[in-house]
C-alpha positions as CSV (number, residue, x, y, z in Angstrom):
1,M,-111.7,76.1,191.8
2,T,-112.5,80.1,192.8
3,S,-113.2,82.3,189.6
4,Q,-110.0,83.9,190.5
5,D,-107.9,80.8,189.5
6,M,-110.0,80.3,186.6
7,E,-109.2,83.8,185.2
8,Q,-105.6,83.6,185.7
9,R,-105.8,80.4,184.0
10,L,-107.2,81.6,181.2
11,I,-104.8,84.6,181.3
12,T,-102.1,81.9,181.1
13,L,-103.7,80.2,178.4
14,E,-104.3,83.3,176.4
15,Q,-100.5,84.2,176.4
16,E,-99.3,80.7,175.9
17,M,-101.7,80.6,172.7
18,A,-100.3,84.3,171.7
19,Q,-96.7,82.9,171.8
20,I,-97.7,79.7,169.7
21,K,-99.2,81.7,167.1
22,V,-95.8,83.8,167.0
23,M,-93.8,80.7,166.6
24,L,-96.4,79.5,164.0
25,Q,-95.9,82.7,162.1
26,L,-92.4,82.8,162.1
27,S,-92.2,78.8,160.7
28,A,-94.3,79.4,158.1
29,S,-92.7,82.5,156.7
30,S,-89.3,80.8,156.6
31,P,-88.6,78.1,154.5
32,V,-89.0,74.4,155.2
33,Q,-86.2,72.4,155.7
34,V,-86.4,68.4,155.7
35,Q,-84.1,66.8,158.0
36,K,-82.4,64.0,156.6
37,K,-82.3,60.7,158.1
38,W,-78.8,59.3,159.7
39,W,-78.6,56.9,157.1
40,E,-79.1,59.3,154.6
41,K,-76.2,61.5,156.0
42,I,-73.6,58.7,155.6
43,V,-74.8,56.8,152.1
44,G,-71.6,56.6,150.1
45,S,-69.0,58.1,152.5
46,A,-66.7,55.0,152.5
47,A,-67.4,54.9,148.5
48,D,-63.9,54.0,147.1
49,D,-62.1,54.2,150.1
50,P,-59.4,51.5,150.4
51,T,-59.5,51.6,154.1
52,F,-63.1,50.4,154.0
53,D,-62.9,47.8,151.3
54,E,-59.9,46.3,153.1
55,A,-61.9,46.2,156.6
56,E,-65.1,44.5,154.6
57,R,-63.0,42.2,153.0
58,L,-61.2,41.0,156.3
59,G,-64.7,41.0,157.9
60,R,-65.9,39.0,155.3
61,E,-62.9,36.6,155.3
62,W,-63.6,36.2,159.7
63,R,-67.3,35.4,159.1
64,K,-66.4,32.4,156.4
65,S,-63.7,30.9,158.7
66,D,-66.0,30.0,161.8
67,R,-69.6,29.8,160.2
68,T,-70.6,28.2,163.4
69,F,-70.2,31.3,165.7
70,F,-72.6,33.1,163.4
71,E,-75.2,30.1,163.5
72,L,-78.3,30.5,165.8
73,R,-78.8,28.1,168.2
């Protein structure tokens, strides 16, 4: 690698580092928002929902009707 190639790589790295520093400064000045996990977003969304309760009841009834289908083989 020639010294000219090294110089160009150094220039590129310095520019990228400057961009990273700006990004870090912007993120440090903004409030941190913690992302909720997907399941935390939906917990309780079916609470007191009669349609969900009926689907749950029907699923339980179906599973009880043929236990051999669910047994490990």
